[in-house]
Structures are given as C-alpha cells and as structure tokens.
C-alpha positions as CSV (number, residue, x, y, z in Angstrom):
1,M,-11.5,11.8,2.6
2,N,-10.1,11.6,6.0
3,L,-8.5,8.5,6.8
4,R,-8.5,8.8,10.7
5,C,-11.0,5.3,11.0
6,S,-14.1,3.9,13.5
7,T,-13.9,1.5,15.9
8,F,-15.3,-2.2,14.9
9,V,-15.4,-5.6,16.3
10,T,-12.3,-7.3,16.2
11,L,-11.3,-10.4,13.6
12,G,-7.6,-11.7,14.4
13,S,-4.2,-10.6,12.1
14,I,-1.4,-7.9,10.0
15,F,-4.5,-6.7,12.0
16,I,-7.1,-6.1,14.5
17,F,-8.5,-2.3,14.4
18,G,-10.3,-0.6,16.9
19,G,-10.6,2.2,14.5
20,C,-7.8,1.9,12.0
21,T,-5.6,0.0,14.9
22,E,-3.1,-3.0,15.0
23,R,-5.4,-6.2,14.1
24,G,-8.7,-6.4,11.0
25,A,-12.1,-6.7,12.4
26,A,-14.8,-8.7,10.6
27,H,-17.0,-7.7,7.7
28,P,-19.0,-9.6,5.6
29,P,-17.3,-10.6,2.6
30,A,-17.3,-9.2,-1.0
31,A,-18.8,-11.4,-3.5
32,N,-15.5,-13.0,-5.3
33,P,-15.1,-11.3,-8.9
34,A,-14.2,-13.8,-12.0
35,S,-11.8,-16.4,-11.9
36,R,-10.3,-15.3,-14.6
37,A,-7.4,-12.3,-14.7
38,S,-8.8,-9.4,-16.6
39,V,-8.8,-5.4,-17.2
40,V,-10.7,-3.1,-17.3
41,V,-9.7,1.1,-18.3
42,E,-10.6,4.0,-16.0
43,S,-10.5,7.3,-17.7
44,A,-8.9,9.3,-14.9
45,H,-7.1,11.9,-14.5
46,P,-4.5,12.4,-11.6
47,A,-5.3,13.8,-8.6
48,T,-5.3,17.1,-7.6
49,P,-3.8,17.0,-3.7
50,N,-6.8,18.4,-1.7
51,A,-5.4,20.6,1.6
52,G,-4.8,18.5,4.5
53,S,-7.0,15.2,2.8
54,I,-7.2,12.3,0.8
55,P,-10.2,13.3,-2.0
56,A,-13.2,10.7,-1.6
57,P,-13.1,8.2,-4.7
58,S,-16.1,8.9,-7.2
59,A,-19.2,6.5,-6.2
60,A,-19.1,5.9,-9.8
61,P,-18.6,2.6,-11.2
62,L,-15.6,1.7,-13.4
63,P,-16.4,0.6,-17.2
64,T,-16.2,-2.6,-17.7
65,T,-14.8,-3.2,-21.5
66,P,-12.3,-5.5,-21.7
67,L,-8.8,-4.3,-22.8
68,T,-8.4,-6.4,-26.4
69,V,-5.2,-4.9,-27.3
70,E,-2.1,-3.3,-25.0
71,P,-3.0,0.0,-25.4
72,D,-0.8,3.7,-24.2
73,L,-1.3,3.6,-20.3
74,A,0.2,5.9,-19.3
75,G,-1.3,8.1,-16.5
76,K,-3.8,5.9,-16.3
77,R,-5.9,3.7,-13.9
78,V,-6.7,0.4,-14.8
79,A,-9.1,-2.0,-12.3
80,L,-7.5,-5.0,-12.5
81,E,-9.1,-8.5,-11.8
82,V,-7.6,-10.8,-9.7
83,P,-8.5,-14.3,-9.1
84,D,-10.6,-15.6,-5.8
85,F,-11.0,-11.6,-4.7
86,S,-12.0,-8.2,-5.4
87,P,-10.1,-5.9,-8.3
88,S,-7.3,-4.8,-7.4
89,L,-6.6,-1.2,-8.6
90,V,-3.2,-0.8,-10.6
91,R,-2.0,3.2,-11.5
92,F,0.8,3.4,-14.4
93,P,3.2,6.8,-14.0
94,A,2.2,9.9,-16.4
95,R,6.1,8.4,-18.3
96,S,7.1,6.0,-20.5
97,G,9.3,2.8,-20.3
98,K,9.4,0.6,-17.7
99,A,9.0,1.1,-14.2
100,P,9.3,-0.9,-11.1
101,I,6.0,-2.2,-8.7
102,L,5.2,-0.1,-5.6
103,V,2.5,-2.1,-3.5
104,V,0.0,-0.3,-1.5
105,T,-2.4,-1.3,1.1
106,H,-5.2,1.1,3.3
107,G,-6.5,1.2,6.5
108,A,-9.9,-0.3,7.6
109,G,-12.4,2.1,6.4
110,G,-10.0,3.3,3.6
111,T,-9.6,3.4,0.0
112,T,-8.5,1.9,-2.6
113,E,-8.6,4.9,-5.1
114,A,-8.0,7.4,-2.4
115,H,-4.6,5.4,-1.6
116,C,-3.7,4.9,-5.3
117,D,-3.9,8.9,-5.6
118,L,-2.1,9.3,-2.7
119,W,0.7,7.6,-3.1
120,S,0.6,8.8,-7.0
121,R,1.3,12.2,-5.2
122,I,4.5,10.6,-2.9
123,A,6.4,8.8,-5.6
124,H,6.1,11.4,-8.4
125,E,5.0,9.5,-11.1
126,S,8.1,7.1,-10.3
127,A,5.8,3.7,-10.4
128,I,3.2,1.2,-11.5
129,L,0.8,1.2,-8.5
130,L,-1.0,-1.7,-7.3
131,C,-2.9,-1.1,-4.9
132,V,-4.7,-4.3,-3.1
133,R,-8.4,-3.4,-2.2
134,G,-9.2,-6.0,0.2
135,R,-13.4,-6.4,1.2
136,A,-16.1,-3.8,1.3
137,R,-17.2,-2.8,5.0
138,S,-20.4,-2.7,3.7
139,P,-22.8,-2.2,0.7
140,V,-22.1,1.7,1.1
141,P,-19.3,2.7,-0.5
142,A,-18.7,5.1,2.3
143,D,-17.7,2.8,4.8
144,G,-14.5,1.9,3.1
145,E,-12.5,-1.3,2.6
146,Y,-10.9,-3.6,5.0
147,Y,-8.9,-6.4,4.9
148,P,-10.0,-9.7,6.7
149,D,-6.8,-10.9,8.6
150,H,-3.2,-11.1,7.2
151,P,-3.1,-14.7,5.8
152,T,-5.9,-13.4,3.4
153,L,-3.7,-10.5,2.9
154,E,-1.2,-12.3,1.6
155,R,-2.5,-14.4,-0.7
156,E,-4.5,-11.5,-2.4
157,T,-1.4,-9.2,-2.5
158,F,0.7,-12.2,-4.3
159,A,-2.3,-13.3,-6.5
160,A,-2.5,-9.7,-7.3
161,L,1.0,-9.3,-8.3
162,A,1.2,-12.6,-10.6
163,A,-2.0,-10.9,-12.5
164,L,-0.6,-8.0,-12.6
165,R,3.2,-9.4,-14.4
166,E,0.9,-12.0,-16.7
167,K,-0.9,-9.2,-18.1
168,F,2.0,-5.8,-18.1
169,S,5.4,-7.2,-18.0
170,S,5.8,-5.2,-20.7
171,Y,5.4,-1.9,-18.4
172,I,7.4,-3.5,-15.5
173,A,11.3,-3.2,-14.7
174,E,12.5,-6.1,-13.1
175,G,14.0,-5.8,-9.9
176,P,12.4,-6.3,-6.7
177,V,9.2,-4.7,-5.3
178,Y,8.4,-1.9,-2.8
179,Y,5.5,-1.9,-0.2
180,A,3.4,0.9,1.4
181,G,1.1,-0.4,4.1
182,F,-1.2,2.9,6.3
183,S,-2.6,1.0,9.7
184,Q,-3.9,-2.1,9.0
185,G,-1.9,-2.6,6.2
186,A,0.9,-1.5,7.6
187,T,0.5,-3.9,10.7
188,M,-0.2,-6.7,8.6
189,G,2.5,-6.4,5.8
190,A,4.7,-6.4,9.0
191,L,3.3,-9.9,9.8
192,M,3.4,-11.1,6.4
193,L,6.5,-9.8,4.9
194,V,9.5,-11.5,6.3
195,E,8.8,-14.3,5.0
196,H,8.9,-12.9,1.0
197,A,12.0,-10.1,1.9
198,S,13.6,-12.1,-0.8
199,E,10.9,-10.2,-3.6
200,I,9.4,-7.1,-1.7
201,T,12.4,-5.5,0.2
202,R,11.5,-2.5,1.1
203,L,8.3,-1.6,3.4
204,V,7.3,1.8,3.9
205,L,5.1,1.0,7.1
206,V,2.7,4.1,8.7
207,E,0.8,4.3,11.7
208,G,1.4,0.7,11.9
209,G,3.4,-2.4,11.8
210,F,6.0,-1.1,14.8
211,A,4.5,-3.9,17.5
212,D,5.7,-7.1,16.0
213,W,9.2,-6.9,15.3
214,N,12.3,-8.2,17.3
215,I,15.5,-8.9,16.8
216,A,15.2,-12.2,15.6
217,R,12.4,-11.4,13.3
218,A,14.8,-8.6,11.8
219,R,17.4,-10.5,11.1
220,D,15.5,-12.7,8.8
221,F,14.1,-10.0,6.8
222,H,18.0,-9.2,6.4
223,A,18.8,-12.8,5.9
224,R,16.2,-13.1,2.9
225,G,17.5,-10.3,1.4
226,G,14.9,-7.4,3.0
227,E,16.6,-3.3,2.5
228,R,15.5,-0.5,4.2
229,V,12.5,0.5,6.0
230,L,10.5,3.7,6.8
231,F,8.5,4.3,10.3
232,V,6.2,7.2,10.1
233,C,3.6,7.9,13.0
234,G,1.8,10.7,13.5
235,R,1.3,8.9,17.5
236,K,3.6,8.8,20.3
237,E,2.1,5.1,20.7
238,C,3.9,4.5,17.5
239,A,6.9,6.3,17.5
240,E,8.2,4.6,20.3
241,P,7.8,1.5,19.6
242,A,9.1,2.1,16.0
243,K,12.2,3.3,17.4
244,N,12.6,0.3,19.3
245,A,11.9,-2.0,15.8
246,A,14.8,0.6,13.6
247,D,17.3,-0.2,16.4
248,W,16.5,-4.0,16.1
249,F,16.8,-3.1,12.3
250,T,20.0,-1.7,12.2
251,H,21.4,-4.5,14.3
252,A,20.4,-6.5,11.9
253,G,22.1,-4.8,9.0
254,V,18.4,-3.3,7.6
255,K,18.7,0.5,7.2
256,A,15.6,1.9,9.4
257,Q,14.4,5.5,9.7
258,V,11.2,6.7,12.0
259,E,9.8,9.6,11.3
260,Y,7.3,10.9,13.5
261,V,4.8,14.0,13.2
262,P,4.0,15.2,16.6
263,G,0.2,15.7,16.8
264,A,-0.9,14.5,13.8
265,G,-2.8,11.2,15.4
266,H,-4.0,8.2,13.2
267,T,-3.8,9.5,10.1
268,H,-2.4,9.3,6.2
269,D,-3.1,13.2,5.6
270,G,-1.5,16.6,5.7
271,P,1.8,16.7,7.3
272,V,1.9,12.9,7.8
273,E,1.5,12.7,4.3
274,A,4.0,15.9,3.7
275,R,7.2,13.9,6.0
276,I,6.2,10.7,3.8
277,A,7.2,12.0,0.5
278,A,10.0,14.2,2.0
279,N,11.6,11.1,3.1
280,F,10.4,8.7,0.1
281,P,14.0,9.4,-2.4
282,W,15.7,7.7,0.9
283,L,13.6,4.6,1.0
284,V,14.8,4.4,-3.1
285,E,18.5,5.3,-2.7
286,G,20.4,3.8,-4.8
287,D,17.5,2.0,-7.2
288,S,18.3,3.5,-10.2
289,R,14.6,2.3,-11.6
290,W,13.0,5.1,-9.5
291,Q,13.2,8.2,-11.7
292,M,11.6,10.7,-9.3
293,R,10.6,13.6,-10.6
294,E,9.3,16.7,-9.0
295,S,5.9,18.0,-8.5
296,P,4.1,20.3,-10.4
C-alpha cells in the first residue's frame, strides 16, 4: 500500500490535512471498544517488504479469543484493547528478552497494520512496537484511518501505553519510550510530545512535525528530558523548515538530524524507508536496550 494520501476536509490539530498534510480531517468516529483493557493474539508472520510500497493489510478481522495465560509472543502481533479507543496493534520482536517500546503513528488514510510492518523492518526486531490506531475514515477498510486532533492522539497514545504496561510489563525493558510518526502522526506528535519528554525522549518525524518548533519549544523539550530528533523528508517543503527546526534543537542541546530524499514526495515508501533505516542506528545510539539486528 502506498501511503500517499488524498485531500480531505480539515478538523484541527498535531494535524489538519489535505492529502496527509499538517492538520487532521474530520470523519465519523469509529465505535468505542470495550472499556476494559484486554488483548488478543493475531497469528501473523513478519511482512515481506514489497519494492517501493507497504503491503496492504488483510481485511480479515483479528481473532477475538482473549488470552488466558501469558504466551510466547516473540514475533507475534497482538490486538491490545485500549479503554475508550479503538484497539492498538502491538508487535513483539522475534527475539527473547525484554525490549524497549517504540510508539508508531500513521498518516491520514494510512493503516496501523501497514505501519507496524514498516517499522518492524526498520527496527530490525529490536523493539516492542505500539502502533496507535486512531479512527476509521469510513466503513471501508481500504479508506484507512486517521487521528481527529492532537489532544485526542495524546490521550489515545498514553492510554495505549498504560494498557501495554499493565498487560505486558514482563516483556518491557525499563527506560524511555521512542516515537515514530508519519505525516499526520508526525505533526500531531510534535504538538503533543514536548510536555511528555521525560517519558518519550527521542522522535522520528517523517514528512511532518517540522513547522511548529521554535527555540523556546526546543529548549522546553530538552529541559524535560528530550534527547534526539530525526527529521526525514521527501519534499523540499518539508526539508527546509525541518533544517530550521534542527538548528533550534541543536542550540537547545538536543541532537537533531535532517535527512532529505529529493523527489521522493510525501511518502514513507521506497527510498524514504531506506533512508530512515540507514539513520535509525543514530536515533538509538547510546541506548543499550536496543539490540539492532541485521536485515535477513
């Protein structure tokens, strides 16, 4: 599935968007899930990368048998019910031992499954991926998902983190959480995460999240515990303001880097994915919890 997005009517927030641009669109909300956090295991195998695109997820629903015992979850995808929100998708690394958490957010019209598969390739089985779903844009699964505004994404993200820690604390390595966002997920992440920098310390912002920084917000991010920010762009309209933001972070004491793939466009695919993967070791550098494995 190619993650380039169509044009939508706006609804404010880390996103109003036209295509998958910098603000969030209003669509009918999905029905609320059960208010009690629980999990179901999906029988899934690691995705095989499709040259130049992210494969579309199966339309088949996840099995709904609740877990009664803690299983061996290495390499498994798990549907995690989150009170008051749609279920998040969790992917465990295909290795033993505890692992850090990487929160993954998509763009408007993207899907949780596709982005979880994407980041499992980029992170090389080194992290627990918490892929935050948002809401369905329509009853048609092919229309994808979206986040209505950044305060809603903020609440959903931290509710999902709480549910993950409640159910799977024995799988989680102690320490800070990292965040990866594309387009809407990146822009809304930049708006909501300064206040949470003591918990979410390193960010990957792809084709979004570049426009709302200034020296004061960069200093606040650093003062609260923020450590590193990686911007990745496929358009000049992203790269130029991202360079300004990176300068503010550098002056504030936060390590920042901008990667620009000219001509790639507003996408997470192909050469943009390759550039993220090439620079991901820089993002996790110095954190002994991350055991980066080579791609097969």
